[in-house]
N, C-alpha and C positions, 0 to 999 in steps of 0.2 A: 864137632868134626874140625879135626885139624888140617887136612889137607883134601883139595877138591881133587875128585877124579878127573883124570885128564880128557877122557872121552865125554864125561859131563859138561865139563867146561867148555870144549870145543861146540857142543850141541846146542850150549847157552848162547854163545856168541854168534854161531852161525845162525839161529832162529831169530835171534834181535838184530842181528845185521838185515835179514830179509824182511822182518817185520817193519822196520823203519823204513827200509826201501819201500816197501808195499805203501805205507802212510804217504810218503812223497808221491808216489803214482797216483794214489787216491785224488789227492790235491791237484795234481796235474791234470788229472780227468775232471775235476770240478772246474777247474781254471780255463780248460778248454771250452768247456760248455758256456761259461761265463763270457769268455772273449768272442765267441761266434754266435751263439743263438739266445742266450740269455742275458738281459743288461741288468746288471745288480751291482753298482760299484761298491755299496758298502760290504756286501757279502765278499765280494773279490777281494777287498783290502783283508777282511778277517782271514779268508783262506790263505791268502800270500804270507800273512803274518805267521799263521800256523805251520805253513809249509816250512818255512824258514826255522821254525823251532825244530820241526821233524829233520831238517837238514843237519842240524847240530848234533842231534842224536845219531843219525846215520853215520856222521864222520865219526863218531867216536867209537862206534862198532866196526866201521871200516878200517879205522886204524888198528883195532883190535885184532882184526883178522889178518891183516899185512905183519903187524908185530908178531903174532903168534904162530904165523904160517898155516892158517887154518884156510881150508878149501871152502869157498862161499857155496852156498847150495845151487846144484845144477838147474834147479826150477826158477831161478830169478827172471828169465825172460818170460815166462809163464804167468809170475807173480806181477810182472810189470804190466801185463796185458789185461789181467784180471783188475788191477788196482785203477788203471786208466778207466776200464769199462766201468766199474763201480762207481768210481767218481763221477764220469761223466753222465751216467744214467740218474744217479741221484739229484746232481745239479739240474738236470732237466725237468725234474719232477717238481724243484722249487726249492726254495730257501730251507724250508723245515725238513725235507727229506734228505738234503745234503747235511744240514748240521747233525740230524739224528743217526745218520750213516757215520759220521766222523764220532759222534758220541759213543755209539754202539762198539764200534771197533776199538776205540780207545778204552772203553770199559772192560772189554774182554783181555786187551793187551796189559792193563793195569793189574788184573787178576794173575794173569801170566807171570809178570815180573815179580809179584809178590811170592809165587810160588817157587819161582827160581832161586830167591836170595835163602832158602831152606837147603838147597843143595850147594851151596857154596861153602868152603870152608874158611879157616882164617887166613889161609894163605892169599886170599882174594878179596881181602877187606876193601881195596880200592874199586874194584868190580861191584861189589856188593854196595857200597856207598852211592855208585852212580845209579844203579838200579832202583835203591830207595829215593833216590833224587828224582828219577824219571816218575815213579809212583807217586810222589808229592807234587810235581808239576801237574799230573792230571788231576790230581784231587782238587787242586786250585786253579785248574785252567780255565780259560775264556769258554772253553766249551759248554761247561756247566754255568758258568757266569751268564753265558749268552742265553741259555735255556734255563731260566728259573721254572719253567712249566715243562721240563723233561719228561717226566712222567706222565703228564696229561698227554704230550704230543705222542710218546712212546704207545699209549692206550689207543689214541686214533688211529695210528698204523697198524697197531696189532688187530684191530677190528678188520682191517683190509687184508689181514696176514701179510703185510709188507715187511714188518721188522723181520720176521724170521727168515725173508728173502734177501734183505740187505746185511744180514748179521752173520756172515761168512764164517768168520773165526770160530763160532760156536758149532757150525755144523761140520767144519773140516777137522779130521785128525791130522794133526801135524806130526810128521815123521822128520826126525831130526837126522836124516841121513845126508850124505853129501851129494 
């Protein structure tokens, strides 16, 4: 593909911008719980570090929205509330739930990013490289380094039907509308 469809490009940037912001809000919710009700300094440091990485990703897409004059989704306020709520709730359930939430969401986003690369033409090589970079960060991320037993923990929560409840991106159908 030589040239990326303009509408497709706008949708990719809009969705990625909202997704990175949503990730920040999940971390903010987790940190709120950790600062008020749950005392876990080690987890708090890990989440603060991961939040900072998400902020860098968000800034990239936020700059892309501004540079290309793309309207962000009008659902950002709802996204913010949902993210903080999800983060707060999982942190209140404990360290495993908080990290499982993060890993589950990142796992879905990673697949989403990989799918996007097939929609980008040669005219968007910089964006394609950034998306590949984000996919590689996830694959090498501390989330999975932290969770050597990720699948085991996931199965524990599957038996409680909890995993399906916190794995919102698989349940939501994203419409890339303004």
